[in-house]
C-alpha positions, 0 to 999 in steps of 0.5 A: 291178657299179658304182654311178653317178649319171645326170647327163646325156644324150648326143644321137647323131644317127647310131648303130649300128643295135642301138642305135637304140632305146637311150637313152645317158646320161652317168654319174658313177662313185660308191663306196658313199658316193655320192662320185665316183670317176672319169671320166664315162662313157657308158652304154646304158640297159636298165632306164628310168632318168632323170636324177638317178637312182642306178644300177648299172651294168656294163662290158666284155662284161657290158654287151654282154650286158645289151643287148636285142640281146646283143653290141651294141657298148657299154662300159658298160650301165645294168642297175638303179636303186638305191632304197636303200643299206644300209651297215654304218656307217649303222644306217638306210641311205641313202634315195636 
């Protein structure tokens, strides 16, 4: 599992039939300190996240399995919305 932030929406007028009901988001992968860690990715939403949310996402086979219709052709899927990160170097945790 990975952390990321939803920074945009991808609009596609044509997509695979199994993605018709899915929203595709642009994600910025992040580390546990909420710092960007790599290139932007496109992920299918499975939990009702919104732009600006800190999320948990998975890739590869796990992403396809997370979709309502299993083995949907996706490389990444959002599987959770982060409320708080409690890190050992921070005594109170990080409210998001």
